[in-house]
A tleap script that builds the chain and sets N, CA, C and O, in Angstrom:
source leaprc.protein.ff14SB
mol = sequence {
  NMET LYS PRO LEU ALA ALA LEU LEU THR VAL
  VAL ALA VAL LEU PRO ASP GLY LYS ARG VAL
  GLU LEU ASN ALA THR ILE ARG PRO PRO PHE
  GLU ASP ASP ASP GLY GLN TRP VAL SER ARG
  VAL GLN LEU LYS PRO LEU GLN LYS GLU PRO
  LEU ASP VAL ARG GLY VAL ASP SER PHE HIE
  ALA LEU TRP LEU ALA CYS SER LEU VAL LEU
  ARG LEU LEU SER GLN LEU ALA GLY GLU GLY
  ALA ARG LEU GLU ALA ALA ASP GLY SER GLU
  PHE PRO LEU GLU ALA TYR LEU SER GLY LEU
  THR PRO LYS CTHR
}
set mol.1.N position { 67.495 113.286 92.633 }
set mol.1.CA position { 67.813 113.572 90.535 }
set mol.1.C position { 67.233 112.152 90.418 }
set mol.1.O position { 67.265 111.200 91.197 }
set mol.2.N position { 66.441 112.386 88.624 }
set mol.2.CA position { 65.936 110.667 89.030 }
set mol.2.C position { 67.263 109.623 87.915 }
set mol.2.O position { 67.855 110.313 87.084 }
set mol.3.N position { 67.563 108.391 87.949 }
set mol.3.CA position { 68.376 108.248 87.118 }
set mol.3.C position { 68.297 108.696 85.483 }
set mol.3.O position { 67.390 109.252 84.862 }
set mol.4.N position { 69.427 108.292 85.119 }
set mol.4.CA position { 69.927 108.458 83.306 }
set mol.4.C position { 69.876 107.240 83.442 }
set mol.4.O position { 70.234 106.490 84.350 }
set mol.5.N position { 69.133 106.993 81.921 }
set mol.5.CA position { 69.857 105.465 81.263 }
set mol.5.C position { 71.088 106.085 80.124 }
set mol.5.O position { 71.942 105.524 79.437 }
set mol.6.N position { 70.729 107.365 80.303 }
set mol.6.CA position { 71.771 108.041 78.955 }
set mol.6.C position { 72.190 109.315 79.384 }
set mol.6.O position { 71.202 109.971 79.712 }
set mol.7.N position { 73.334 109.993 79.530 }
set mol.7.CA position { 73.252 111.492 78.835 }
set mol.7.C position { 74.307 111.829 77.494 }
set mol.7.O position { 74.986 110.812 77.355 }
set mol.8.N position { 74.561 112.485 76.833 }
set mol.8.CA position { 74.624 113.061 75.640 }
set mol.8.C position { 75.401 114.559 75.852 }
set mol.8.O position { 74.585 115.478 75.912 }
set mol.9.N position { 76.293 114.825 75.929 }
set mol.9.CA position { 76.487 116.067 75.405 }
set mol.9.C position { 77.401 116.577 74.245 }
set mol.9.O position { 78.460 116.037 73.927 }
set mol.10.N position { 76.764 117.885 73.541 }
set mol.10.CA position { 77.212 118.439 72.638 }
set mol.10.C position { 77.060 119.859 72.248 }
set mol.10.O position { 76.091 120.617 72.222 }
set mol.11.N position { 78.097 119.963 72.005 }
set mol.11.CA position { 78.361 122.239 71.785 }
set mol.11.C position { 77.645 121.993 69.916 }
set mol.11.O position { 77.994 121.118 69.123 }
set mol.12.N position { 76.715 122.977 69.716 }
set mol.12.CA position { 76.347 123.014 68.583 }
set mol.12.C position { 76.393 124.547 68.421 }
set mol.12.O position { 75.835 125.325 69.195 }
set mol.13.N position { 77.427 125.062 66.867 }
set mol.13.CA position { 77.666 126.530 66.627 }
set mol.13.C position { 77.197 126.402 66.003 }
set mol.13.O position { 77.150 125.353 65.360 }
set mol.14.N position { 76.289 127.817 65.725 }
set mol.14.CA position { 75.701 127.708 64.972 }
set mol.14.C position { 75.658 128.553 63.791 }
set mol.14.O position { 76.135 129.656 64.056 }
set mol.15.N position { 75.279 128.456 62.631 }
set mol.15.CA position { 75.433 129.327 61.702 }
set mol.15.C position { 75.921 130.993 61.913 }
set mol.15.O position { 76.171 131.668 60.914 }
set mol.16.N position { 76.020 131.526 63.181 }
set mol.16.CA position { 76.274 133.272 63.655 }
set mol.16.C position { 76.792 132.812 64.497 }
set mol.16.O position { 76.572 133.406 65.552 }
set mol.17.N position { 77.781 131.514 64.619 }
set mol.17.CA position { 78.943 131.519 65.158 }
set mol.17.C position { 78.535 131.593 66.942 }
set mol.17.O position { 79.408 131.832 67.776 }
set mol.18.N position { 77.105 131.350 67.307 }
set mol.18.CA position { 76.787 131.665 68.632 }
set mol.18.C position { 76.731 129.773 69.128 }
set mol.18.O position { 76.048 128.978 68.482 }
set mol.19.N position { 77.438 129.419 70.150 }
set mol.19.CA position { 77.802 128.395 70.795 }
set mol.19.C position { 76.312 128.135 71.813 }
set mol.19.O position { 75.631 129.129 72.067 }
set mol.20.N position { 75.978 127.072 72.231 }
set mol.20.CA position { 75.316 126.270 72.932 }
set mol.20.C position { 75.436 125.061 72.652 }
set mol.20.O position { 75.691 124.403 71.644 }
set mol.21.N position { 75.103 124.778 74.219 }
set mol.21.CA position { 75.782 122.977 74.396 }
set mol.21.C position { 74.027 122.892 74.778 }
set mol.21.O position { 73.207 123.721 75.172 }
set mol.22.N position { 73.990 121.880 74.535 }
set mol.22.CA position { 72.552 120.514 74.497 }
set mol.22.C position { 73.527 119.623 75.027 }
set mol.22.O position { 74.742 119.571 74.835 }
set mol.23.N position { 72.611 118.788 75.876 }
set mol.23.CA position { 72.256 118.252 76.975 }
set mol.23.C position { 71.225 117.050 77.094 }
set mol.23.O position { 70.365 117.072 77.975 }
set mol.24.N position { 71.329 115.974 76.167 }
set mol.24.CA position { 70.659 114.991 75.852 }
set mol.24.C position { 70.375 113.866 76.968 }
set mol.24.O position { 71.169 112.954 77.203 }
set mol.25.N position { 69.606 113.976 77.380 }
set mol.25.CA position { 68.817 113.299 78.632 }
set mol.25.C position { 68.512 112.095 78.523 }
set mol.25.O position { 68.858 111.978 77.348 }
set mol.26.N position { 68.018 110.761 78.888 }
set mol.26.CA position { 67.309 109.489 78.372 }
set mol.26.C position { 67.252 109.168 79.995 }
set mol.26.O position { 68.079 109.107 80.906 }
set mol.27.N position { 65.946 109.011 79.868 }
set mol.27.CA position { 65.170 108.634 81.521 }
set mol.27.C position { 65.125 106.725 81.001 }
set mol.27.O position { 64.872 106.212 79.912 }
set mol.28.N position { 65.434 106.208 82.130 }
set mol.28.CA position { 65.163 104.121 82.038 }
set mol.28.C position { 63.840 103.367 81.636 }
set mol.28.O position { 63.009 102.970 82.452 }
set mol.29.N position { 63.773 103.252 80.558 }
set mol.29.CA position { 62.310 102.538 80.318 }
set mol.29.C position { 61.956 102.489 81.634 }
set mol.29.O position { 62.730 102.274 82.567 }
set mol.30.N position { 60.459 102.744 81.723 }
set mol.30.CA position { 59.315 102.170 82.271 }
set mol.30.C position { 57.781 101.477 81.953 }
set mol.30.O position { 57.093 101.908 81.028 }
set mol.31.N position { 57.452 100.662 82.589 }
set mol.31.CA position { 55.897 100.497 82.258 }
set mol.31.C position { 55.177 100.295 82.562 }
set mol.31.O position { 54.840 99.638 83.547 }
set mol.32.N position { 54.225 101.216 81.180 }
set mol.32.CA position { 52.880 102.297 81.375 }
set mol.32.C position { 51.520 101.552 81.655 }
set mol.32.O position { 51.036 100.864 80.756 }
set mol.33.N position { 51.125 101.623 82.420 }
set mol.33.CA position { 49.666 101.544 82.486 }
set mol.33.C position { 48.897 100.169 81.135 }
set mol.33.O position { 48.289 99.099 81.175 }
set mol.34.N position { 49.444 101.118 80.111 }
set mol.34.CA position { 48.639 100.313 78.798 }
set mol.34.C position { 49.257 99.160 78.674 }
set mol.34.O position { 48.619 98.207 78.227 }
set mol.35.N position { 50.456 99.028 78.998 }
set mol.35.CA position { 51.629 97.952 79.032 }
set mol.35.C position { 52.753 98.244 78.169 }
set mol.35.O position { 53.865 97.714 78.170 }
set mol.36.N position { 52.060 99.651 77.045 }
set mol.36.CA position { 53.708 99.911 75.966 }
set mol.36.C position { 54.798 100.426 77.129 }
set mol.36.O position { 54.572 100.568 78.331 }
set mol.37.N position { 55.718 100.599 76.597 }
set mol.37.CA position { 56.996 100.682 77.351 }
set mol.37.C position { 57.427 102.182 76.832 }
set mol.37.O position { 57.491 102.459 75.634 }
set mol.38.N position { 57.731 103.166 77.948 }
set mol.38.CA position { 57.834 104.714 77.843 }
set mol.38.C position { 59.489 104.996 78.540 }
set mol.38.O position { 59.878 104.757 79.683 }
set mol.39.N position { 60.423 105.731 77.082 }
set mol.39.CA position { 61.484 106.836 78.246 }
set mol.39.C position { 61.073 107.846 77.589 }
set mol.39.O position { 60.395 107.900 76.563 }
set mol.40.N position { 61.650 108.886 78.422 }
set mol.40.CA position { 61.893 110.261 78.611 }
set mol.40.C position { 63.344 110.626 77.608 }
set mol.40.O position { 64.474 110.140 77.559 }
set mol.41.N position { 62.579 111.834 76.806 }
set mol.41.CA position { 63.436 111.876 76.652 }
set mol.41.C position { 63.748 113.414 76.431 }
set mol.41.O position { 62.962 113.826 75.577 }
set mol.42.N position { 64.620 114.456 76.884 }
set mol.42.CA position { 64.868 116.215 76.869 }
set mol.42.C position { 66.007 116.329 75.692 }
set mol.42.O position { 66.570 115.298 75.324 }
set mol.43.N position { 66.292 117.425 75.188 }
set mol.43.CA position { 67.386 117.522 75.021 }
set mol.43.C position { 67.462 119.201 75.138 }
set mol.43.O position { 66.757 119.857 74.370 }
set mol.44.N position { 68.254 119.824 76.027 }
set mol.44.CA position { 68.080 120.809 76.520 }
set mol.44.C position { 69.375 121.630 75.868 }
set mol.44.O position { 70.501 121.144 75.760 }
set mol.45.N position { 68.874 123.373 75.331 }
set mol.45.CA position { 67.920 123.692 76.196 }
set mol.45.C position { 67.216 124.461 74.592 }
set mol.45.O position { 67.181 125.574 74.065 }
set mol.46.N position { 66.796 123.231 74.336 }
set mol.46.CA position { 66.035 123.418 73.234 }
set mol.46.C position { 64.060 122.614 73.020 }
set mol.46.O position { 63.059 122.764 72.318 }
set mol.47.N position { 64.505 121.880 74.042 }
set mol.47.CA position { 63.391 121.380 74.768 }
set mol.47.C position { 63.073 122.165 75.611 }
set mol.47.O position { 63.918 123.059 75.656 }
set mol.48.N position { 62.058 122.351 76.525 }
set mol.48.CA position { 61.960 122.707 77.690 }
set mol.48.C position { 60.838 121.746 78.145 }
set mol.48.O position { 60.172 122.376 78.967 }
set mol.49.N position { 60.381 120.637 77.998 }
set mol.49.CA position { 59.786 119.673 78.725 }
set mol.49.C position { 60.296 118.304 77.720 }
set mol.49.O position { 60.669 118.583 76.581 }
set mol.50.N position { 60.305 116.882 78.146 }
set mol.50.CA position { 60.804 115.814 78.250 }
set mol.50.C position { 59.493 115.977 77.176 }
set mol.50.O position { 58.589 116.811 77.120 }
set mol.51.N position { 59.951 114.298 76.015 }
set mol.51.CA position { 58.940 113.605 75.307 }
set mol.51.C position { 58.981 112.190 75.444 }
set mol.51.O position { 59.957 111.465 75.249 }
set mol.52.N position { 57.967 111.899 75.756 }
set mol.52.CA position { 58.169 110.588 76.626 }
set mol.52.C position { 58.087 109.647 74.811 }
set mol.52.O position { 57.115 109.772 74.067 }
set mol.53.N position { 59.340 108.776 74.466 }
set mol.53.CA position { 59.156 107.234 73.457 }
set mol.53.C position { 58.610 106.020 73.881 }
set mol.53.O position { 58.950 105.225 74.758 }
set mol.54.N position { 57.725 106.041 73.104 }
set mol.54.CA position { 56.680 104.506 73.025 }
set mol.54.C position { 57.484 103.352 72.349 }
set mol.54.O position { 57.952 103.301 71.211 }
set mol.55.N position { 57.522 102.256 73.564 }
set mol.55.CA position { 58.106 101.407 72.854 }
set mol.55.C position { 57.166 99.906 72.883 }
set mol.55.O position { 56.922 99.644 74.061 }
set mol.56.N position { 56.659 99.004 72.071 }
set mol.56.CA position { 56.529 97.781 72.543 }
set mol.56.C position { 57.690 96.589 73.605 }
set mol.56.O position { 57.631 95.365 73.718 }
set mol.57.N position { 58.636 97.570 74.217 }
set mol.57.CA position { 59.266 97.140 75.593 }
set mol.57.C position { 60.423 97.680 75.739 }
set mol.57.O position { 60.756 98.345 74.758 }
set mol.58.N position { 61.137 97.653 76.551 }
set mol.58.CA position { 62.573 98.153 77.017 }
set mol.58.C position { 63.252 98.509 76.245 }
set mol.58.O position { 63.584 99.659 75.958 }
set mol.59.N position { 63.633 97.215 75.670 }
set mol.59.CA position { 64.461 97.462 75.251 }
set mol.59.C position { 64.596 98.860 73.258 }
set mol.59.O position { 65.456 99.492 72.646 }
set mol.60.N position { 63.188 98.574 73.168 }
set mol.60.CA position { 62.239 98.945 72.015 }
set mol.60.C position { 62.360 100.920 72.225 }
set mol.60.O position { 62.392 101.634 71.223 }
set mol.61.N position { 62.405 101.444 73.482 }
set mol.61.CA position { 61.730 102.243 73.903 }
set mol.61.C position { 63.438 102.969 74.193 }
set mol.61.O position { 63.986 104.030 73.892 }
set mol.62.N position { 63.634 102.352 74.559 }
set mol.62.CA position { 65.263 102.949 74.582 }
set mol.62.C position { 65.903 102.913 73.021 }
set mol.62.O position { 66.770 103.773 72.871 }
set mol.63.N position { 65.720 102.332 72.185 }
set mol.63.CA position { 66.645 102.744 71.601 }
set mol.63.C position { 65.589 103.457 70.158 }
set mol.63.O position { 65.902 103.632 68.980 }
set mol.64.N position { 64.356 103.717 70.850 }
set mol.64.CA position { 63.836 104.654 70.001 }
set mol.64.C position { 64.620 106.287 70.947 }
set mol.64.O position { 65.243 107.224 70.447 }
set mol.65.N position { 64.268 106.060 72.273 }
set mol.65.CA position { 64.805 107.429 72.200 }
set mol.65.C position { 66.045 108.297 71.909 }
set mol.65.O position { 65.989 109.509 71.698 }
set mol.66.N position { 67.621 107.260 71.925 }
set mol.66.CA position { 68.180 107.429 71.110 }
set mol.66.C position { 68.493 107.463 69.829 }
set mol.66.O position { 69.586 107.780 69.358 }
set mol.67.N position { 67.668 107.181 69.335 }
set mol.67.CA position { 67.175 107.268 67.720 }
set mol.67.C position { 66.838 108.563 67.657 }
set mol.67.O position { 67.460 109.285 66.878 }
set mol.68.N position { 65.589 109.202 68.618 }
set mol.68.CA position { 64.935 110.506 68.384 }
set mol.68.C position { 65.816 111.803 68.414 }
set mol.68.O position { 65.628 112.921 67.933 }
set mol.69.N position { 66.957 111.206 69.228 }
set mol.69.CA position { 67.717 112.150 69.952 }
set mol.69.C position { 68.874 112.037 68.374 }
set mol.69.O position { 68.341 112.571 67.402 }
set mol.70.N position { 69.412 111.807 68.263 }
set mol.70.CA position { 70.414 111.403 66.673 }
set mol.70.C position { 69.652 112.185 66.013 }
set mol.70.O position { 69.956 113.363 65.830 }
set mol.71.N position { 68.606 111.674 65.583 }
set mol.71.CA position { 67.926 112.817 65.136 }
set mol.71.C position { 67.755 114.071 64.909 }
set mol.71.O position { 67.814 114.779 63.904 }
set mol.72.N position { 67.589 114.196 65.736 }
set mol.72.CA position { 67.405 115.787 66.204 }
set mol.72.C position { 69.252 116.862 65.714 }
set mol.72.O position { 69.607 118.010 65.444 }
set mol.73.N position { 69.773 115.646 65.858 }
set mol.73.CA position { 71.282 116.391 66.071 }
set mol.73.C position { 71.800 116.332 64.665 }
set mol.73.O position { 72.885 116.798 64.316 }
set mol.74.N position { 70.904 115.698 63.852 }
set mol.74.CA position { 71.297 115.727 62.808 }
set mol.74.C position { 70.120 116.831 62.172 }
set mol.74.O position { 70.631 117.129 61.092 }
set mol.75.N position { 69.008 117.483 62.256 }
set mol.75.CA position { 67.958 117.644 61.616 }
set mol.75.C position { 69.536 119.400 62.358 }
set mol.75.O position { 69.636 120.060 61.324 }
set mol.76.N position { 70.033 119.779 62.934 }
set mol.76.CA position { 70.458 120.732 63.594 }
set mol.76.C position { 71.888 120.738 62.882 }
set mol.76.O position { 72.651 121.697 62.766 }
set mol.77.N position { 72.028 119.671 62.517 }
set mol.77.CA position { 73.766 119.764 61.454 }
set mol.77.C position { 73.512 120.021 60.071 }
set mol.77.O position { 74.197 120.666 59.278 }
set mol.78.N position { 71.780 119.068 59.791 }
set mol.78.CA position { 71.649 120.012 58.023 }
set mol.78.C position { 70.791 121.584 57.908 }
set mol.78.O position { 70.559 122.175 56.854 }
set mol.79.N position { 70.436 122.014 59.216 }
set mol.79.CA position { 70.073 123.363 58.927 }
set mol.79.C position { 71.853 124.441 59.591 }
set mol.79.O position { 71.788 125.557 60.106 }
set mol.80.N position { 72.929 123.809 59.392 }
set mol.80.CA position { 74.137 124.416 59.197 }
set mol.80.C position { 74.803 124.795 60.302 }
set mol.80.O position { 75.631 125.705 60.259 }
set mol.81.N position { 74.469 124.040 61.567 }
set mol.81.CA position { 74.706 123.843 62.568 }
set mol.81.C position { 76.541 122.541 62.057 }
set mol.81.O position { 76.811 121.831 61.089 }
set mol.82.N position { 77.340 122.924 63.471 }
set mol.82.CA position { 78.487 122.344 63.582 }
set mol.82.C position { 78.433 121.344 64.666 }
set mol.82.O position { 77.351 121.342 65.252 }
set mol.83.N position { 78.721 121.063 64.807 }
set mol.83.CA position { 78.304 119.981 66.055 }
set mol.83.C position { 79.980 119.615 66.568 }
set mol.83.O position { 80.732 119.112 65.733 }
set mol.84.N position { 80.535 119.931 68.111 }
set mol.84.CA position { 81.542 119.733 68.336 }
set mol.84.C position { 81.432 118.784 70.035 }
set mol.84.O position { 80.652 119.026 70.956 }
set mol.85.N position { 82.358 117.848 69.976 }
set mol.85.CA position { 82.172 116.843 71.380 }
set mol.85.C position { 82.851 118.487 72.299 }
set mol.85.O position { 83.296 119.573 71.928 }
set mol.86.N position { 82.501 117.621 73.987 }
set mol.86.CA position { 83.200 118.517 74.373 }
set mol.86.C position { 84.306 119.436 75.030 }
set mol.86.O position { 84.270 120.448 75.730 }
set mol.87.N position { 85.520 118.469 74.382 }
set mol.87.CA position { 86.789 119.371 74.198 }
set mol.87.C position { 87.462 119.683 72.552 }
set mol.87.O position { 88.616 119.654 72.124 }
set mol.88.N position { 86.179 119.974 71.932 }
set mol.88.CA position { 86.040 121.144 70.727 }
set mol.88.C position { 86.515 120.442 69.323 }
set mol.88.O position { 86.774 121.144 68.345 }
set mol.89.N position { 86.626 118.843 69.280 }
set mol.89.CA position { 86.751 118.100 68.747 }
set mol.89.C position { 85.299 118.039 67.546 }
set mol.89.O position { 84.256 118.467 68.039 }
set mol.90.N position { 85.207 117.568 66.128 }
set mol.90.CA position { 84.176 117.295 65.834 }
set mol.90.C position { 83.209 116.310 66.490 }
set mol.90.O position { 83.597 115.298 67.074 }
set mol.91.N position { 81.983 116.649 66.366 }
set mol.91.CA position { 81.686 115.173 66.885 }
set mol.91.C position { 81.068 114.466 66.158 }
set mol.91.O position { 80.819 114.994 65.074 }
set mol.92.N position { 80.635 113.284 66.316 }
set mol.92.CA position { 81.450 111.807 65.379 }
set mol.92.C position { 80.088 111.441 65.490 }
set mol.92.O position { 79.852 110.389 66.084 }
set mol.93.N position { 78.711 112.402 64.827 }
set mol.93.CA position { 77.570 112.233 63.715 }
set mol.93.C position { 77.353 111.164 63.742 }
set mol.93.O position { 76.644 110.575 64.557 }
set mol.94.N position { 78.129 110.585 62.540 }
set mol.94.CA position { 78.597 109.176 61.149 }
set mol.94.C position { 78.587 108.727 62.175 }
set mol.94.O position { 77.490 108.687 62.732 }
set mol.95.N position { 79.580 108.277 62.778 }
set mol.95.CA position { 79.844 107.080 63.478 }
set mol.95.C position { 78.541 106.584 64.546 }
set mol.95.O position { 78.035 105.504 64.849 }
set mol.96.N position { 78.333 107.940 64.895 }
set mol.96.CA position { 76.491 107.090 66.334 }
set mol.96.C position { 75.244 106.457 65.018 }
set mol.96.O position { 74.517 105.506 65.306 }
set mol.97.N position { 75.147 107.235 63.414 }
set mol.97.CA position { 74.090 107.048 63.193 }
set mol.97.C position { 74.593 105.771 61.837 }
set mol.97.O position { 73.964 105.164 60.970 }
set mol.98.N position { 75.782 105.814 62.191 }
set mol.98.CA position { 76.581 104.272 61.374 }
set mol.98.C position { 75.538 102.579 61.529 }
set mol.98.O position { 75.586 101.783 60.590 }
set mol.99.N position { 75.108 102.418 62.167 }
set mol.99.CA position { 74.040 101.835 62.895 }
set mol.99.C position { 73.492 101.655 62.738 }
set mol.99.O position { 73.056 100.513 62.882 }
set mol.100.N position { 72.755 102.856 62.135 }
set mol.100.CA position { 70.911 102.847 62.516 }
set mol.100.C position { 70.544 102.680 60.309 }
set mol.100.O position { 69.391 102.568 59.893 }
set mol.101.N position { 71.723 102.710 59.384 }
set mol.101.CA position { 71.668 102.927 58.223 }
set mol.101.C position { 72.168 101.548 58.229 }
set mol.101.O position { 72.928 101.026 59.044 }
set mol.102.N position { 71.101 100.570 56.208 }
set mol.102.CA position { 71.483 99.250 56.264 }
set mol.102.C position { 72.940 99.104 55.188 }
set mol.102.O position { 73.203 99.705 54.146 }
set mol.103.N position { 73.551 98.263 55.788 }
set mol.103.CA position { 74.695 98.463 54.545 }
set mol.103.C position { 74.366 98.170 52.780 }
set mol.103.O position { 73.212 97.854 52.493 }
set mol.104.N position { 75.159 98.260 51.916 }
set mol.104.CA position { 74.182 97.876 50.619 }
set mol.104.C position { 75.937 97.751 49.876 }
set mol.104.O position { 76.086 97.444 48.693 }
savepdb mol mol.pdb
quit
């Protein structure tokens, strides 16, 4: 199995009551032939194939990969899904997002 840079497991409770375990995986960034850095992101079972997120350096690629996962989870919540942590408590999406928006 390939190494992980990050793994996040969240349970989405859909509006119809169906529970879906989501596993977000982010692979460590690597430098591509064109000099860009790539980090592979997958949110199973919603995505069958990983997405390549490209950045100017490894930190940027990893940051963009994490941001993508949070955006996908935000989209699910916006569509009416309730997000839960593995222990059944509410997933703290707002706490994860708080670092992405500037304070005014």
